[in-house]
C-alpha positions in Angstrom: 74.9 91.2 89.9 77.6 88.7 88.9 77.6 85.5 91.2 80.2 82.8 90.5 78.7 79.3 90.8 81.5 76.7 90.0 84.8 76.3 88.2 86.2 73.8 85.8 88.2 71.7 85.7 88.4 70.2 89.3 90.9 68.0 90.8 89.9 64.4 91.9 89.6 63.6 95.6 88.3 65.7 98.5 89.9 69.1 99.4 89.8 68.2 103.2 91.4 71.4 104.4 89.0 73.6 102.2 86.0 71.7 103.7 87.4 72.0 107.3 87.8 75.7 106.9 84.2 76.0 105.7 82.9 73.9 108.6 85.0 76.1 111.1 83.6 79.2 109.8 80.1 77.7 109.8 80.5 76.4 113.5 81.4 79.8 114.6 78.7 81.3 113.0 76.2 78.8 114.6 77.9 78.6 118.1 78.9 82.0 118.7 77.6 84.6 116.1 74.0 83.6 116.1 73.4 82.9 119.7 75.1 86.1 120.7 73.5 88.2 118.0 70.1 87.5 119.6 71.3 88.7 123.1 71.4 92.0 124.5 74.9 93.2 125.8 75.6 93.4 129.4 75.4 97.0 130.3 78.1 96.6 132.9 80.5 95.3 130.7 83.4 97.9 130.3 83.7 97.0 126.6 80.1 98.3 126.2 81.2 101.8 127.3 84.3 101.6 125.1 82.1 101.0 122.0 79.7 103.8 122.7 82.6 105.9 123.0 83.9 104.7 119.5 80.7 105.0 117.7 79.6 108.4 119.3 81.5 110.5 117.0 80.6 108.5 113.8 76.8 108.9 114.2 75.2 111.2 111.6 73.5 114.4 112.7 70.2 113.6 114.3 70.7 110.0 115.2 70.4 109.6 118.8 72.9 107.1 120.4 70.1 105.4 122.4 68.7 104.0 119.2 72.0 102.5 118.3 72.2 101.0 121.8 68.9 99.4 121.6 69.9 97.6 118.4 73.2 96.6 120.0 73.7 92.9 120.6 76.3 90.8 122.8 77.6 89.8 119.3 78.6 93.5 118.4 80.5 93.7 121.6 82.2 90.2 120.9 83.2 91.3 117.5 84.6 94.7 119.2 86.6 92.8 121.6 88.0 90.0 119.4 88.0 91.8 115.8 91.4 93.1 114.7 91.5 96.8 115.5 94.5 98.7 113.8 94.9 101.0 116.7 95.2 98.2 119.2 96.8 95.3 117.3 96.7 91.9 119.1 98.2 88.5 117.7 95.2 86.5 118.9 92.8 89.0 117.2 94.7 88.4 113.9 93.5 84.9 113.8 90.1 85.1 115.5 89.0 87.9 112.9 89.6 85.3 110.2 86.7 83.4 111.5 84.1 85.9 112.5 81.6 87.5 110.1 79.5 90.5 110.0 76.3 88.5 109.1 74.9 85.5 107.3 75.4 87.1 103.9 78.8 87.9 104.7 79.5 84.5 105.6 77.8 82.8 102.6 79.5 85.2 100.1 83.0 84.1 101.6 82.3 80.4 101.9 81.1 80.3 98.3 84.4 81.6 97.0 86.4 79.5 99.1 84.2 76.4 97.9 84.6 77.3 94.3 88.3 78.2 94.2 89.9 76.5 97.3 90.1 72.8 96.1 92.3 73.5 92.9 94.9 75.5 95.1 94.7 73.2 98.0 95.7 70.3 95.6 98.5 72.2 94.1 99.9 73.3 97.2 99.1 70.4 99.5 97.0 70.2 102.5 99.5 71.5 105.1 100.9 74.2 103.0 97.4 75.3 101.8 96.3 75.8 105.4 99.4 77.6 106.3 99.2 79.8 103.3 95.3 80.5 103.9 96.1 81.8 107.5 99.4 83.7 106.3 97.2 85.5 103.5 94.7 86.4 105.9 97.1 88.0 108.2 99.0 89.7 105.4 95.6 91.2 104.2 94.6 92.4 107.7 98.1 94.0 108.1 98.0 95.5 104.5 94.5 97.1 105.5 96.4 98.5 108.7 98.7 100.3 106.6 96.0 102.5 105.5 94.0 102.8 108.6 96.6 102.6 111.3 94.5 104.8 113.8 91.4 102.9 113.3 89.5 101.3 116.3 86.8 99.8 114.1 87.2 95.9 114.2 88.0 94.0 111.1 86.4 90.6 110.7 85.8 88.1 108.1 87.8 85.4 105.9 87.7 87.7 102.8 91.5 88.4 103.2 92.4 84.9 103.4 90.1 83.8 100.6 91.4 86.7 98.4 94.9 85.1 98.8 93.6 81.8 97.6 92.2 84.0 94.4 95.8 85.0 93.9 97.2 81.7 93.8 94.1 80.8 91.5 95.0 83.6 89.2 98.5 82.6 88.5 98.3 79.0 88.5 94.8 78.4 86.8 94.5 81.0 84.2 92.9 78.7 81.5 90.1 77.4 84.0 86.7 78.6 83.4 83.9 79.9 86.0 80.2 79.5 85.5 78.6 82.8 86.6 75.1 83.9 87.1 74.5 87.2 85.5 71.5 89.1 86.9 70.9 92.3 85.1 67.3 92.5 85.4 65.2 93.0 83.4 67.7 92.9 80.3 69.8 89.7 81.0 69.3 86.8 83.2 71.5 83.7 82.7 74.3 81.7 83.6 77.4 82.2 81.4 81.1 80.5 81.4 83.9 83.0 81.7 87.6 82.6 81.7 88.8 82.4 85.2 91.2 85.6 84.8 88.5 87.7 83.6 86.4 86.9 86.8 89.3 87.5 89.1 90.4 90.4 87.2 87.1 91.9 87.8 87.1 91.0 91.3 90.5 92.6 91.9 89.9 95.9 89.8 86.2 96.7 89.6 85.1 95.4 93.2 88.2 96.3 95.0 91.0 98.4 93.5 88.7 100.9 92.0 86.7 101.5 95.2 89.8 101.6 97.2 91.1 104.4 95.1 88.0 106.6 94.8 85.7 105.8 97.7 88.4 105.1 100.4 89.2 102.0 102.4 86.4 100.5 104.7 83.5 102.5 103.2 80.2 100.7 103.4 81.7 98.2 105.9 84.1 96.6 103.3 87.8 96.3 103.8 89.0 96.8 100.1 92.6 97.2 101.4 92.3 93.7 103.0 90.9 92.0 99.8 93.9 93.7 97.7 96.6 92.7 100.2 95.6 89.2 100.4 95.2 88.9 96.7 98.7 90.3 96.0 100.3 88.0 98.8 98.9 84.9 97.2 100.0 86.1 93.6 103.4 86.9 94.8 103.6 83.7 96.8 102.7 81.6 93.7 105.2 83.5 91.6 108.0 82.9 94.1 107.2 79.3 94.1 107.3 78.9 90.6 110.8 80.5 90.4 112.0 78.4 93.0 111.0 75.2 91.0 113.1 76.3 88.3 116.1 77.0 90.2 115.7 73.7 92.3 117.7 70.4 91.8 115.6 67.3 91.9 116.1 65.1 94.8 116.6 62.1 92.5 119.9 64.0 91.4 121.6 65.5 94.2 124.9 67.0 94.0 127.9 64.4 93.7 131.6 64.5 93.2 131.2 63.5 89.6 129.4 66.7 88.7 132.5 68.3 87.1 131.8 68.2 83.5 131.4 71.1 81.4 127.8 72.1 79.9 128.9 70.9 76.6 128.8 67.3 77.6 125.0 67.5 78.1 124.3 67.6 74.3 127.3 65.0 73.6 125.8 62.6 76.1 122.2 62.9 74.6 123.6 62.4 71.1 125.4 58.9 71.9 122.3 58.0 74.1 123.6 58.3 77.5 120.6 59.8 79.1 121.5 59.2 82.6 124.8 61.0 82.2 123.0 63.9 80.4 120.6 64.0 83.2 123.2 64.3 85.8 125.2 67.2 83.7 122.1 68.9 83.0 121.0 69.2 86.9 124.7 69.9 87.8 124.5 73.3 86.1 122.7 76.4 87.6 119.0 76.5 86.6 119.4 79.7 85.0 122.2 78.6 82.6 120.2 75.9 80.7 119.3 78.0 77.6 123.1 78.2 76.7 123.9 74.6 77.6 121.6 72.6 75.7 119.3 73.1 72.4 115.6 72.9 72.7 115.3 69.4 70.9 118.0 67.8 73.1 116.3 69.5 76.2 113.0 68.0 75.1 114.5 64.5 74.4 116.0 64.5 78.0 112.6 65.9 79.6 110.9 63.0 78.0 113.3 60.5 79.0 113.1 61.4 82.6 109.1 61.3 82.4 109.5 57.8 80.7 111.7 56.7 83.6 109.5 57.7 86.2 111.5 60.7 87.5 108.5 62.8 87.8 110.1 65.5 89.7 113.2 66.0 87.5 110.9 65.8 84.4 108.8 68.7 85.6 111.7 70.6 86.1 113.4 69.8 82.8 110.0 70.7 81.0 109.4 73.9 82.9 113.1 75.1 82.3 112.6 74.1 78.6 109.3 76.3 78.3 111.1 79.4 79.9 114.2 79.1 77.8 112.2 78.5 74.7 108.7 79.5 75.2 107.4 79.1 71.5 107.5 76.8 68.6 106.8 73.2 68.3 109.4 71.9 70.9 107.4 74.3 73.2 104.0 72.8 72.2 105.5 69.2 72.9 106.9 70.3 76.3 103.5 71.7 77.2 102.0 68.2 76.4 104.9 66.4 78.3 104.5 68.5 81.3 100.5 68.2 81.2 100.8 64.4 80.7 103.1 64.1 83.8 100.9 66.1 85.9 97.6 64.5 84.7 98.9 60.8 84.4 101.5 60.4 87.2 100.4 63.2 89.7 96.7 63.4 89.1 96.9 67.3 89.0 94.0 67.8 86.6 93.7 71.6 86.6 97.6 72.3 86.1 97.8 69.8 83.3 94.7 71.4 81.8 96.3 74.6 81.2 99.3 72.9 79.4 97.3 71.1 77.0 95.5 74.3 76.0 98.7 76.3 75.8 100.0 73.5 73.5 97.3 73.9 71.1 97.6 77.6 71.0 101.2 77.1 69.6 100.0 75.4 66.4 101.7 72.0 67.1 102.3 69.2 64.7 99.5 66.7 64.1 100.8 64.2 66.7 101.3 66.6 69.7 97.9 68.3 68.9 96.2 64.8 69.0 98.0 63.9 72.1 96.5 67.3 73.5 93.2 67.0 72.6 93.0 63.1 73.8 94.1 64.3 77.2 91.7 67.1 77.2 88.9 64.7 76.4 89.7 62.6 79.2 89.9 65.5 81.8 86.5 66.6 80.5 85.2 63.0 81.0 86.0 63.3 84.7 84.3 66.6 85.3 80.5 66.8 86.5 80.2 69.7 84.2 81.8 69.6 80.9 85.0 71.4 80.0 85.1 73.5 76.9 87.8 72.5 74.9 89.5 74.4 71.7 89.3 72.9 68.5 
């Protein structure tokens, strides 16, 4: 058994939407699931008859339906009515199913994953966008499951699809984070180990979901593997698109003006004579995918550093990221990683995204000054964490 316990590094502040989603799921369990789970259903309820018809053909040989009915609870009928059923899709069920769970352990497992992974994704997206994407990936996960079970009347419930979407965002945006995992392989090994995030999330996708989906079939054992896969892929794809849009976007501090008529060659010339403001206007006047041919890496780095020093945070990040896309290796790339990380860490407070860049910089064998800046920043991040973050030497 592998049980994730925590991740590092973590952002400052409180992930209020993550906490609110956890609270909402807990309240639904305490106010709906728990009390209804202890009550027998109303035998006159038409939903009970529909439920009996559903399970009649699914019972193993020799199992009397009366034995099932004696164990039936009012919550089972509630789930049957409000869980999402592919054969009878309802918009209201799409949302309701995200907050209903099949039992206490189902709820606890989902909320543990949301608590571990939600804060960094919320901080990167922003609170409102995080909430919208949580719901969107949950809906996408449910619909993805429906593609493979279009005639199923078995209700689908749980926050797993939405949380899988959060994991998809996390997989792309925080690959260098680490996860503390409790490994229980009794009696051979029982301990807490620190594992790279992508290994943990890759195992979640491949071992826990994709392989069972391919070889055992979706929904076996009460687990909707297809929903987990659909949610994860939706989050992963959304994060990828957002990154591409940032590279193509023109910063708000450099809107299109009538003066944006100069050829790309003026960028390098402006930088050479110290006209950084003119170079910035010329740089952002060209298409985002044309920067490699318009400016040399050293000049692009000088421009990005100037933008960061002037407090043009959004523009600096766009310039740094385009430089890393255009020239992903070498000493210039290492310096661009450090510059990006410092803007994110010092100006935006984005601890985890900055952490990725500082480690990436050290991987590129930078010069002594760049390496020292990266290590100092990593030490500052480690000092902010409740648990020490492992740093590369």
